[in-house]
All heavy atoms as TSV, in Angstrom:
chain	resi	resn	atom	element	x	y	z
A	1	MET	N	N	0.829	-1.182	0.013
A	1	MET	CA	C	0.047	0.028	-0.015
A	1	MET	C	C	0.923	1.281	-0.045
A	1	MET	O	O	1.813	1.341	0.738
A	1	MET	CB	C	-0.855	-0.035	1.289
A	1	MET	CG	C	-1.809	1.104	1.339
A	1	MET	SD	S	-2.833	1.286	2.852
A	1	MET	CE	C	-3.192	-0.387	3.214
A	2	CYS	N	N	0.619	2.214	-0.920
A	2	CYS	CA	C	1.339	3.439	-0.918
A	2	CYS	C	C	0.598	4.502	-0.282
A	2	CYS	O	O	-0.506	4.931	-0.693
A	2	CYS	CB	C	1.586	3.863	-2.412
A	2	CYS	SG	S	2.681	2.791	-3.299
A	3	LEU	N	N	1.136	5.044	0.887
A	3	LEU	CA	C	0.542	6.230	1.562
A	3	LEU	C	C	1.426	7.366	1.344
A	3	LEU	O	O	2.631	7.270	1.172
A	3	LEU	CB	C	0.411	5.884	3.093
A	3	LEU	CG	C	-0.545	4.673	3.393
A	3	LEU	CD1	C	-0.410	4.390	4.866
A	3	LEU	CD2	C	-1.884	4.920	2.932
A	4	SER	N	N	0.784	8.608	1.264
A	4	SER	CA	C	1.596	9.711	0.998
A	4	SER	C	C	1.346	10.831	2.018
A	4	SER	O	O	0.297	10.841	2.637
A	4	SER	CB	C	1.324	10.303	-0.411
A	4	SER	OG	O	1.753	9.332	-1.360
A	5	THR	N	N	2.231	11.757	2.081
A	5	THR	CA	C	2.100	12.988	2.807
A	5	THR	C	C	1.781	14.086	1.785
A	5	THR	O	O	2.449	14.206	0.773
A	5	THR	CB	C	3.366	13.391	3.650
A	5	THR	OG1	O	3.600	12.324	4.550
A	5	THR	CG2	C	3.174	14.766	4.442
A	6	VAL	N	N	0.720	14.837	2.059
A	6	VAL	CA	C	0.311	15.998	1.152
A	6	VAL	C	C	0.801	17.322	1.607
A	6	VAL	O	O	0.559	17.626	2.799
A	6	VAL	CB	C	-1.208	15.938	0.879
A	6	VAL	CG1	C	-1.570	17.029	-0.127
A	6	VAL	CG2	C	-1.584	14.599	0.234
A	7	TYR	N	N	1.421	18.054	0.783
A	7	TYR	CA	C	1.887	19.371	1.073
A	7	TYR	C	C	1.116	20.431	0.198
A	7	TYR	O	O	0.748	20.184	-0.922
A	7	TYR	CB	C	3.393	19.502	0.691
A	7	TYR	CG	C	4.251	18.513	1.498
A	7	TYR	CD1	C	4.403	17.234	1.046
A	7	TYR	CD2	C	4.900	18.866	2.647
A	7	TYR	CE1	C	5.165	16.303	1.735
A	7	TYR	CE2	C	5.663	18.063	3.371
A	7	TYR	CZ	C	5.831	16.740	2.910
A	7	TYR	OH	O	6.630	15.884	3.620
A	8	LYS	N	N	1.039	21.681	0.718
A	8	LYS	CA	C	0.382	22.768	0.036
A	8	LYS	C	C	1.521	23.713	-0.588
A	8	LYS	O	O	2.327	24.185	0.157
A	8	LYS	CB	C	-0.475	23.540	0.946
A	8	LYS	CG	C	-1.347	24.523	0.256
A	8	LYS	CD	C	-2.220	25.386	1.213
A	8	LYS	CE	C	-3.153	24.533	2.076
A	8	LYS	NZ	N	-3.964	25.395	2.868
A	9	ASN	N	N	1.521	23.713	-1.958
A	9	ASN	CA	C	2.345	24.623	-2.683
A	9	ASN	C	C	3.842	24.242	-2.746
A	9	ASN	O	O	4.550	24.463	-3.760
A	9	ASN	CB	C	2.288	26.045	-2.269
A	9	ASN	CG	C	0.781	26.640	-2.470
A	9	ASN	OD1	O	0.215	26.298	-3.429
A	9	ASN	ND2	N	0.378	27.377	-1.482
A	10	LYS	N	N	4.417	23.664	-1.629
A	10	LYS	CA	C	5.873	23.307	-1.776
A	10	LYS	C	C	6.104	22.193	-0.747
A	10	LYS	O	O	5.444	22.018	0.237
A	10	LYS	CB	C	6.793	24.454	-1.537
A	10	LYS	CG	C	6.671	25.083	-0.150
A	10	LYS	CD	C	7.612	26.317	-0.032
A	10	LYS	CE	C	7.523	26.842	1.412
A	10	LYS	NZ	N	8.526	27.855	1.608
A	11	LEU	N	N	7.247	21.494	-0.994
A	11	LEU	CA	C	7.619	20.333	-0.178
A	11	LEU	C	C	8.417	20.936	1.022
A	11	LEU	O	O	9.635	21.125	0.959
A	11	LEU	CB	C	8.499	19.349	-0.959
A	11	LEU	CG	C	8.880	18.017	-0.227
A	11	LEU	CD1	C	7.645	17.258	0.011
A	11	LEU	CD2	C	9.832	17.212	-1.132
A	12	SER	N	N	7.762	21.114	2.129
A	12	SER	CA	C	8.259	21.720	3.322
A	12	SER	C	C	7.479	21.300	4.617
A	12	SER	O	O	6.312	21.203	4.502
A	12	SER	CB	C	8.303	23.201	3.152
A	12	SER	OG	O	8.768	23.861	4.319
A	13	PRO	N	N	8.195	20.946	5.677
A	13	PRO	CA	C	7.461	20.457	6.799
A	13	PRO	C	C	6.340	21.385	7.347
A	13	PRO	O	O	5.357	20.919	7.837
A	13	PRO	CB	C	8.563	20.404	7.985
A	13	PRO	CG	C	9.843	20.283	7.152
A	13	PRO	CD	C	9.700	21.020	5.934
A	14	GLU	N	N	6.507	22.696	7.186
A	14	GLU	CA	C	5.442	23.668	7.684
A	14	GLU	C	C	4.307	23.671	6.641
A	14	GLU	O	O	3.274	24.337	6.989
A	14	GLU	CB	C	6.056	25.124	7.922
A	14	GLU	CG	C	6.705	25.704	6.731
A	14	GLU	CD	C	8.224	25.354	6.667
A	14	GLU	OE1	O	8.717	24.654	7.512
A	14	GLU	OE2	O	8.829	25.799	5.717
A	15	THR	N	N	4.396	23.079	5.443
A	15	THR	CA	C	3.196	23.079	4.600
A	15	THR	C	C	2.369	21.791	4.501
A	15	THR	O	O	1.626	21.584	3.660
A	15	THR	CB	C	3.724	23.522	3.130
A	15	THR	OG1	O	4.569	22.508	2.704
A	15	THR	CG2	C	4.333	24.891	3.178
A	16	ILE	N	N	2.677	20.899	5.450
A	16	ILE	CA	C	1.999	19.585	5.482
A	16	ILE	C	C	0.455	19.830	5.653
A	16	ILE	O	O	0.104	20.579	6.564
A	16	ILE	CB	C	2.577	18.617	6.497
A	16	ILE	CG1	C	3.921	18.283	6.171
A	16	ILE	CG2	C	1.626	17.394	6.769
A	16	ILE	CD1	C	4.602	17.417	7.288
A	17	VAL	N	N	-0.276	19.259	4.846
A	17	VAL	CA	C	-1.759	19.321	4.854
A	17	VAL	C	C	-2.294	18.081	5.653
A	17	VAL	O	O	-3.125	18.106	6.493
A	17	VAL	CB	C	-2.429	19.467	3.532
A	17	VAL	CG1	C	-3.949	19.399	3.628
A	17	VAL	CG2	C	-1.972	20.777	2.812
A	18	MET	N	N	-1.813	16.868	5.199
A	18	MET	CA	C	-2.316	15.674	5.691
A	18	MET	C	C	-1.264	14.604	5.564
A	18	MET	O	O	-0.590	14.544	4.450
A	18	MET	CB	C	-3.614	15.279	5.079
A	18	MET	CG	C	-4.303	13.998	5.515
A	18	MET	SD	S	-5.894	13.747	4.667
A	18	MET	CE	C	-7.041	14.393	5.915
A	19	LYS	N	N	-1.203	13.666	6.455
A	19	LYS	CA	C	-0.317	12.481	6.331
A	19	LYS	C	C	-1.135	11.249	6.188
A	19	LYS	O	O	-2.287	11.185	6.416
A	19	LYS	CB	C	0.533	12.297	7.609
A	19	LYS	CG	C	1.547	13.414	7.786
A	19	LYS	CD	C	2.378	13.249	9.034
A	19	LYS	CE	C	3.450	14.322	9.190
A	19	LYS	NZ	N	4.392	14.003	10.271
A	20	ASN	N	N	-0.518	10.166	5.757
A	20	ASN	CA	C	-1.148	8.885	5.618
A	20	ASN	C	C	-2.287	8.882	4.610
A	20	ASN	O	O	-3.326	8.328	4.812
A	20	ASN	CB	C	-1.534	8.213	6.894
A	20	ASN	CG	C	-0.368	8.032	7.729
A	20	ASN	OD1	O	0.677	7.387	7.260
A	20	ASN	ND2	N	-0.477	8.333	9.018
A	21	VAL	N	N	-2.098	9.669	3.505
A	21	VAL	CA	C	-3.259	9.834	2.553
A	21	VAL	C	C	-3.197	8.606	1.647
A	21	VAL	O	O	-2.236	8.233	1.047
A	21	VAL	CB	C	-2.986	11.170	1.676
A	21	VAL	CG1	C	-3.975	11.216	0.561
A	21	VAL	CG2	C	-3.132	12.343	2.571
A	22	MET	N	N	-4.457	8.061	1.546
A	22	MET	CA	C	-4.541	6.807	0.677
A	22	MET	C	C	-5.347	7.110	-0.636
A	22	MET	O	O	-5.283	6.308	-1.539
A	22	MET	CB	C	-5.307	5.721	1.432
A	22	MET	CG	C	-6.693	6.043	1.847
A	22	MET	SD	S	-7.485	4.607	2.562
A	22	MET	CE	C	-9.204	5.173	2.584
A	23	LYS	N	N	-5.961	8.236	-0.704
A	23	LYS	CA	C	-6.819	8.595	-1.898
A	23	LYS	C	C	-6.759	10.042	-2.095
A	23	LYS	O	O	-6.903	10.917	-1.240
A	23	LYS	CB	C	-8.246	8.061	-1.632
A	23	LYS	CG	C	-9.210	8.304	-2.743
A	23	LYS	CD	C	-10.583	7.723	-2.432
A	23	LYS	CE	C	-11.593	7.828	-3.465
A	23	LYS	NZ	N	-12.824	7.334	-3.063
A	24	VAL	N	N	-6.536	10.437	-3.408
A	24	VAL	CA	C	-6.582	11.844	-3.950
A	24	VAL	C	C	-7.521	11.920	-5.092
A	24	VAL	O	O	-7.344	11.182	-6.007
A	24	VAL	CB	C	-5.150	12.249	-4.373
A	24	VAL	CG1	C	-5.215	13.681	-4.867
A	24	VAL	CG2	C	-4.114	12.121	-3.246
A	25	GLU	N	N	-8.503	12.772	-4.943
A	25	GLU	CA	C	-9.450	12.994	-6.028
A	25	GLU	C	C	-9.389	14.493	-6.453
A	25	GLU	O	O	-9.311	15.339	-5.654
A	25	GLU	CB	C	-10.951	12.637	-5.592
A	25	GLU	CG	C	-11.140	11.352	-5.130
A	25	GLU	CD	C	-12.625	11.156	-4.539
A	25	GLU	OE1	O	-13.540	11.187	-5.299
A	25	GLU	OE2	O	-12.710	11.132	-3.337
A	26	CYS	N	N	-9.534	14.693	-7.813
A	26	CYS	CA	C	-9.560	15.999	-8.319
A	26	CYS	C	C	-10.926	16.191	-8.994
A	26	CYS	O	O	-11.258	15.465	-9.919
A	26	CYS	CB	C	-8.430	16.283	-9.313
A	26	CYS	SG	S	-6.856	16.082	-8.543
A	27	ARG	N	N	-11.746	17.259	-8.555
A	27	ARG	CA	C	-12.995	17.392	-9.202
A	27	ARG	C	C	-13.522	18.849	-8.903
A	27	ARG	O	O	-13.367	19.378	-7.784
A	27	ARG	CB	C	-14.124	16.416	-8.754
A	27	ARG	CG	C	-14.401	16.344	-7.370
A	27	ARG	CD	C	-15.523	15.399	-7.051
A	27	ARG	NE	N	-15.742	15.324	-5.587
A	27	ARG	CZ	C	-15.778	14.213	-4.924
A	27	ARG	NH1	N	-15.689	13.084	-5.426
A	27	ARG	NH2	N	-15.970	14.282	-3.595
A	28	GLU	N	N	-13.952	19.454	-9.980
A	28	GLU	CA	C	-14.572	20.839	-9.911
A	28	GLU	C	C	-13.631	21.807	-9.202
A	28	GLU	O	O	-14.017	22.549	-8.392
A	28	GLU	CB	C	-15.910	20.792	-9.159
A	28	GLU	CG	C	-16.829	19.906	-9.944
A	28	GLU	CD	C	-18.208	19.771	-9.243
A	28	GLU	OE1	O	-18.474	20.444	-8.274
A	28	GLU	OE2	O	-19.011	18.797	-9.589
A	29	GLY	N	N	-12.357	21.844	-9.472
A	29	GLY	CA	C	-11.391	22.730	-8.938
A	29	GLY	C	C	-11.001	22.520	-7.504
A	29	GLY	O	O	-10.291	23.271	-6.922
A	30	MET	N	N	-11.268	21.346	-7.025
A	30	MET	CA	C	-11.008	20.913	-5.627
A	30	MET	C	C	-10.122	19.610	-5.716
A	30	MET	O	O	-10.265	18.773	-6.567
A	30	MET	CB	C	-12.191	20.598	-4.850
A	30	MET	CG	C	-13.149	21.796	-4.687
A	30	MET	SD	S	-12.491	23.212	-3.754
A	30	MET	CE	C	-12.649	22.471	-2.158
A	31	VAL	N	N	-9.139	19.587	-4.746
A	31	VAL	CA	C	-8.415	18.291	-4.619
A	31	VAL	C	C	-8.864	17.820	-3.182
A	31	VAL	O	O	-8.734	18.488	-2.124
A	31	VAL	CB	C	-6.904	18.641	-4.508
A	31	VAL	CG1	C	-6.145	17.310	-4.270
A	31	VAL	CG2	C	-6.377	19.234	-5.839
A	32	ILE	N	N	-9.460	16.597	-3.216
A	32	ILE	CA	C	-10.042	15.976	-1.967
A	32	ILE	C	C	-9.141	14.839	-1.568
A	32	ILE	O	O	-8.851	13.961	-2.290
A	32	ILE	CB	C	-11.429	15.499	-2.226
A	32	ILE	CG1	C	-12.303	16.719	-2.621
A	32	ILE	CG2	C	-12.013	14.834	-1.016
A	32	ILE	CD1	C	-13.289	16.415	-3.795
A	33	LEU	N	N	-8.650	14.951	-0.371
A	33	LEU	CA	C	-7.690	14.035	0.207
A	33	LEU	C	C	-8.460	13.166	1.289
A	33	LEU	O	O	-9.250	13.675	2.062
A	33	LEU	CB	C	-6.573	14.780	0.980
A	33	LEU	CG	C	-5.933	15.905	0.163
A	33	LEU	CD1	C	-4.943	16.653	1.050
A	33	LEU	CD2	C	-5.130	15.314	-1.009
A	34	THR	N	N	-8.176	11.852	1.355
A	34	THR	CA	C	-8.697	10.980	2.317
A	34	THR	C	C	-7.560	10.152	2.929
A	34	THR	O	O	-6.766	9.566	2.243
A	34	THR	CB	C	-9.760	9.929	1.608
A	34	THR	OG1	O	-10.688	10.746	0.913
A	34	THR	CG2	C	-10.353	9.113	2.689
A	35	ASP	N	N	-7.546	10.094	4.257
A	35	ASP	CA	C	-6.417	9.401	4.947
A	35	ASP	C	C	-6.897	7.949	5.300
A	35	ASP	O	O	-8.100	7.614	5.050
A	35	ASP	CB	C	-5.855	10.215	6.110
A	35	ASP	CG	C	-6.756	10.302	7.415
A	35	ASP	OD1	O	-7.818	9.723	7.306
A	35	ASP	OD2	O	-6.394	10.917	8.297
A	36	LEU	N	N	-6.093	7.247	5.980
A	36	LEU	CA	C	-6.349	5.877	6.486
A	36	LEU	C	C	-7.568	5.788	7.364
A	36	LEU	O	O	-8.285	4.766	7.349
A	36	LEU	CB	C	-5.180	5.274	7.176
A	36	LEU	CG	C	-4.211	4.623	6.257
A	36	LEU	CD1	C	-3.014	4.138	7.131
A	36	LEU	CD2	C	-4.760	3.488	5.464
A	37	MET	N	N	-7.778	6.807	8.113
A	37	MET	CA	C	-8.965	6.843	9.091
A	37	MET	C	C	-10.204	7.369	8.483
A	37	MET	O	O	-11.189	7.687	9.042
A	37	MET	CB	C	-8.578	7.679	10.302
A	37	MET	CG	C	-7.344	7.216	11.004
A	37	MET	SD	S	-7.429	5.458	11.554
A	37	MET	CE	C	-8.583	5.666	12.925
A	38	GLU	N	N	-10.242	7.566	7.079
A	38	GLU	CA	C	-11.352	8.025	6.317
A	38	GLU	C	C	-11.655	9.555	6.520
A	38	GLU	O	O	-12.726	10.008	6.190
A	38	GLU	CB	C	-12.594	7.160	6.512
A	38	GLU	CG	C	-12.484	5.785	6.101
A	38	GLU	CD	C	-12.378	5.525	4.622
A	38	GLU	OE1	O	-13.027	6.328	3.786
A	38	GLU	OE2	O	-11.772	4.529	4.145
A	39	ARG	N	N	-10.754	10.275	7.181
A	39	ARG	CA	C	-10.934	11.702	7.323
A	39	ARG	C	C	-10.696	12.371	5.970
A	39	ARG	O	O	-9.757	11.878	5.219
A	39	ARG	CB	C	-10.041	12.270	8.380
A	39	ARG	CG	C	-10.222	11.780	9.761
A	39	ARG	CD	C	-9.235	12.250	10.729
A	39	ARG	NE	N	-7.913	11.574	10.434
A	39	ARG	CZ	C	-7.171	11.168	11.377
A	39	ARG	NH1	N	-7.375	11.360	12.660
A	39	ARG	NH2	N	-5.999	10.572	11.057
A	40	GLN	N	N	-11.372	13.420	5.693
A	40	GLN	CA	C	-11.182	14.070	4.392
A	40	GLN	C	C	-10.824	15.580	4.620
A	40	GLN	O	O	-11.249	16.278	5.594
A	40	GLN	CB	C	-12.413	13.997	3.537
A	40	GLN	CG	C	-12.618	12.577	3.058
A	40	GLN	CD	C	-13.832	12.607	1.954
A	40	GLN	OE1	O	-14.763	13.386	2.007
A	40	GLN	NE2	N	-13.676	11.713	1.054
A	41	VAL	N	N	-10.013	16.115	3.631
A	41	VAL	CA	C	-9.718	17.532	3.598
A	41	VAL	C	C	-9.809	17.884	2.114
A	41	VAL	O	O	-9.301	17.135	1.326
A	41	VAL	CB	C	-8.249	17.725	4.069
A	41	VAL	CG1	C	-7.823	19.161	3.789
A	41	VAL	CG2	C	-8.022	17.460	5.477
A	42	ALA	N	N	-10.421	19.085	1.885
A	42	ALA	CA	C	-10.604	19.538	0.548
A	42	ALA	C	C	-9.842	20.808	0.393
A	42	ALA	O	O	-9.932	21.736	1.261
A	42	ALA	CB	C	-12.100	19.778	0.178
A	43	ILE	N	N	-9.068	20.936	-0.656
A	43	ILE	CA	C	-8.282	22.127	-0.978
A	43	ILE	C	C	-8.674	22.699	-2.295
A	43	ILE	O	O	-8.736	21.892	-3.296
A	43	ILE	CB	C	-6.772	21.809	-0.948
A	43	ILE	CG1	C	-6.335	21.222	0.330
A	43	ILE	CG2	C	-5.935	23.104	-1.331
A	43	ILE	CD1	C	-4.887	20.675	0.279
A	44	GLU	N	N	-8.985	23.925	-2.418
A	44	GLU	CA	C	-9.229	24.637	-3.677
A	44	GLU	C	C	-7.918	24.682	-4.394
A	44	GLU	O	O	-7.018	25.425	-3.919
A	44	GLU	CB	C	-9.988	25.934	-3.510
A	44	GLU	CG	C	-10.489	26.497	-4.792
A	44	GLU	CD	C	-11.317	27.683	-4.642
A	44	GLU	OE1	O	-11.639	28.028	-3.425
A	44	GLU	OE2	O	-11.595	28.347	-5.686
A	45	GLY	N	N	-7.767	24.057	-5.563
A	45	GLY	CA	C	-6.479	24.118	-6.267
A	45	GLY	C	C	-6.482	22.925	-7.229
A	45	GLY	O	O	-7.412	22.368	-7.579
A	46	GLN	N	N	-5.113	22.627	-7.557
A	46	GLN	CA	C	-4.918	21.523	-8.540
A	46	GLN	C	C	-3.723	20.692	-8.080
A	46	GLN	O	O	-2.814	21.216	-7.366
A	46	GLN	CB	C	-4.694	22.074	-9.911
A	46	GLN	CG	C	-3.542	23.012	-10.116
A	46	GLN	CD	C	-3.491	23.598	-11.513
A	46	GLN	OE1	O	-4.429	23.595	-12.227
A	46	GLN	NE2	N	-2.378	24.233	-11.791
A	47	LEU	N	N	-3.676	19.494	-8.611
A	47	LEU	CA	C	-2.581	18.634	-8.305
A	47	LEU	C	C	-1.314	19.168	-9.081
A	47	LEU	O	O	-1.392	19.380	-10.300
A	47	LEU	CB	C	-2.909	17.239	-8.750
A	47	LEU	CG	C	-1.861	16.144	-8.456
A	47	LEU	CD1	C	-1.737	15.990	-6.986
A	47	LEU	CD2	C	-2.340	14.882	-9.067
A	48	GLN	N	N	-0.199	19.389	-8.326
A	48	GLN	CA	C	1.007	19.901	-8.958
A	48	GLN	C	C	2.010	18.735	-9.262
A	48	GLN	O	O	2.569	18.711	-10.300
A	48	GLN	CB	C	1.692	20.971	-8.037
A	48	GLN	CG	C	2.903	21.508	-8.591
A	48	GLN	CD	C	3.480	22.522	-7.711
A	48	GLN	OE1	O	2.750	23.400	-7.234
A	48	GLN	NE2	N	4.804	22.574	-7.462
A	49	GLU	N	N	2.161	17.879	-8.234
A	49	GLU	CA	C	3.112	16.733	-8.382
A	49	GLU	C	C	2.750	15.605	-7.450
A	49	GLU	O	O	2.281	15.837	-6.347
A	49	GLU	CB	C	4.503	17.166	-8.011
A	49	GLU	CG	C	5.588	16.161	-8.178
A	49	GLU	CD	C	6.978	16.704	-7.824
A	49	GLU	OE1	O	7.202	17.921	-7.574
A	49	GLU	OE2	O	7.900	15.858	-7.782
A	50	ALA	N	N	2.872	14.392	-7.876
A	50	ALA	CA	C	2.647	13.182	-7.051
A	50	ALA	C	C	3.845	12.265	-7.322
A	50	ALA	O	O	4.059	11.812	-8.426
A	50	ALA	CB	C	1.296	12.519	-7.439
A	51	ASN	N	N	4.580	11.945	-6.219
A	51	ASN	CA	C	5.648	11.075	-6.274
A	51	ASN	C	C	5.353	9.933	-5.330
A	51	ASN	O	O	5.600	10.067	-4.145
A	51	ASN	CB	C	6.975	11.749	-5.925
A	51	ASN	CG	C	8.223	10.834	-6.144
A	51	ASN	OD1	O	8.133	9.687	-5.834
A	51	ASN	ND2	N	9.264	11.458	-6.587
A	52	LEU	N	N	4.814	8.816	-5.857
A	52	LEU	CA	C	4.383	7.748	-4.965
A	52	LEU	C	C	5.524	6.869	-4.482
A	52	LEU	O	O	5.409	6.254	-3.438
A	52	LEU	CB	C	3.341	6.955	-5.712
A	52	LEU	CG	C	2.107	7.696	-6.135
A	52	LEU	CD1	C	1.201	6.749	-6.909
A	52	LEU	CD2	C	1.453	8.444	-5.067
A	53	VAL	N	N	6.671	6.898	-5.116
A	53	VAL	CA	C	7.850	6.229	-4.778
A	53	VAL	C	C	8.338	6.861	-3.348
A	53	VAL	O	O	8.707	6.158	-2.479
A	53	VAL	CB	C	8.898	6.113	-5.780
A	53	VAL	CG1	C	10.223	5.554	-5.241
A	53	VAL	CG2	C	8.471	5.229	-6.955
A	54	ASP	N	N	8.492	8.191	-3.423
A	54	ASP	CA	C	8.951	8.956	-2.325
A	54	ASP	C	C	7.843	9.278	-1.272
A	54	ASP	O	O	8.091	9.772	-0.229
A	54	ASP	CB	C	9.750	10.196	-2.747
A	54	ASP	CG	C	11.045	9.864	-3.481
A	54	ASP	OD1	O	11.614	8.811	-3.144
A	54	ASP	OD2	O	11.416	10.703	-4.236
A	55	GLY	N	N	6.631	9.058	-1.605
A	55	GLY	CA	C	5.523	9.250	-0.759
A	55	GLY	C	C	5.022	10.652	-0.464
A	55	GLY	O	O	4.655	10.982	0.694
A	56	PHE	N	N	5.109	11.466	-1.533
A	56	PHE	CA	C	4.575	12.823	-1.287
A	56	PHE	C	C	3.740	13.332	-2.500
A	56	PHE	O	O	3.889	12.804	-3.588
A	56	PHE	CB	C	5.731	13.816	-1.097
A	56	PHE	CG	C	6.539	14.085	-2.259
A	56	PHE	CD1	C	6.166	15.113	-3.165
A	56	PHE	CD2	C	7.767	13.498	-2.375
A	56	PHE	CE1	C	7.047	15.494	-4.239
A	56	PHE	CE2	C	8.580	13.815	-3.572
A	56	PHE	CZ	C	8.179	14.784	-4.378
A	57	VAL	N	N	2.891	14.254	-2.216
A	57	VAL	CA	C	2.014	14.874	-3.223
A	57	VAL	C	C	1.922	16.345	-2.812
A	57	VAL	O	O	1.984	16.713	-1.707
A	57	VAL	CB	C	0.534	14.318	-3.072
A	57	VAL	CG1	C	-0.394	15.134	-3.975
A	57	VAL	CG2	C	0.444	12.895	-3.427
A	58	ILE	N	N	2.043	17.180	-3.933
A	58	ILE	CA	C	1.996	18.641	-3.715
A	58	ILE	C	C	0.846	19.143	-4.502
A	58	ILE	O	O	0.558	18.842	-5.617
A	58	ILE	CB	C	3.367	19.309	-4.324
A	58	ILE	CG1	C	4.548	18.807	-3.670
A	58	ILE	CG2	C	3.145	20.828	-4.211
A	58	ILE	CD1	C	5.898	19.308	-4.079
A	59	VAL	N	N	0.016	19.877	-3.707
A	59	VAL	CA	C	-1.231	20.549	-4.279
A	59	VAL	C	C	-1.015	22.018	-4.414
A	59	VAL	O	O	-0.564	22.638	-3.351
A	59	VAL	CB	C	-2.443	20.277	-3.357
A	59	VAL	CG1	C	-3.647	21.056	-3.889
A	59	VAL	CG2	C	-2.683	18.793	-3.233
A	60	LYS	N	N	-1.213	22.587	-5.560
A	60	LYS	CA	C	-1.024	24.009	-5.737
A	60	LYS	C	C	-2.339	24.660	-5.401
A	60	LYS	O	O	-3.348	24.456	-6.162
A	60	LYS	CB	C	-0.529	24.318	-7.183
A	60	LYS	CG	C	-0.367	25.803	-7.445
A	60	LYS	CD	C	0.184	26.053	-8.805
A	60	LYS	CE	C	0.429	27.521	-8.921
A	60	LYS	NZ	N	0.848	27.862	-10.351
A	61	GLU	N	N	-2.324	25.415	-4.366
A	61	GLU	CA	C	-3.554	26.100	-3.898
A	61	GLU	C	C	-3.974	27.230	-4.802
A	61	GLU	O	O	-3.101	27.976	-5.303
A	61	GLU	CB	C	-3.336	26.728	-2.449
A	61	GLU	CG	C	-4.549	27.255	-1.788
A	61	GLU	CD	C	-4.380	27.661	-0.505
A	61	GLU	OE1	O	-3.166	28.087	-0.099
A	61	GLU	OE2	O	-5.288	27.618	0.363
A	62	SER	N	N	-5.253	27.409	-5.129
A	62	SER	CA	C	-5.721	28.421	-5.974
A	62	SER	C	C	-5.669	29.698	-5.180
A	62	SER	O	O	-5.912	29.782	-3.998
A	62	SER	CB	C	-7.214	28.273	-6.413
A	62	SER	OG	O	-7.292	27.073	-7.281
A	63	ILE	N	N	-5.296	30.826	-5.863
A	63	ILE	CA	C	-5.254	32.111	-5.289
A	63	ILE	C	C	-6.590	32.881	-5.586
A	63	ILE	O	O	-6.901	32.966	-6.740
A	63	ILE	CB	C	-4.047	32.935	-5.824
A	63	ILE	CG1	C	-2.704	32.197	-5.486
A	63	ILE	CG2	C	-4.026	34.363	-5.243
A	63	ILE	CD1	C	-1.517	32.780	-6.155
A	64	PRO	N	N	-7.286	33.344	-4.566
A	64	PRO	CA	C	-8.538	33.999	-4.802
A	64	PRO	C	C	-8.387	35.209	-5.641
A	64	PRO	O	O	-7.374	35.970	-5.510
A	64	PRO	CB	C	-9.053	34.358	-3.371
A	64	PRO	CG	C	-8.253	33.636	-2.457
A	64	PRO	CD	C	-6.943	33.219	-3.157
A	65	ALA	N	N	-9.316	35.448	-6.537
A	65	ALA	CA	C	-9.221	36.587	-7.440
A	65	ALA	C	C	-9.699	37.904	-6.815
A	65	ALA	O	O	-10.326	37.931	-5.821
A	65	ALA	CB	C	-10.115	36.368	-8.684
């Protein structure tokens, strides 16, 4: 099983959004994350990078107009 840590905008400890993410969905301008305990977090933005070997995902947050 590949679990990932999700970061907002850049790969840095202070930008961690969620750990142990098992599912990432992109729909209607939102990135929806689900962890092992079935908790969900939604971020307005888009998937920037996913590296499943190294276990990280970066979500680029949308900037409000």
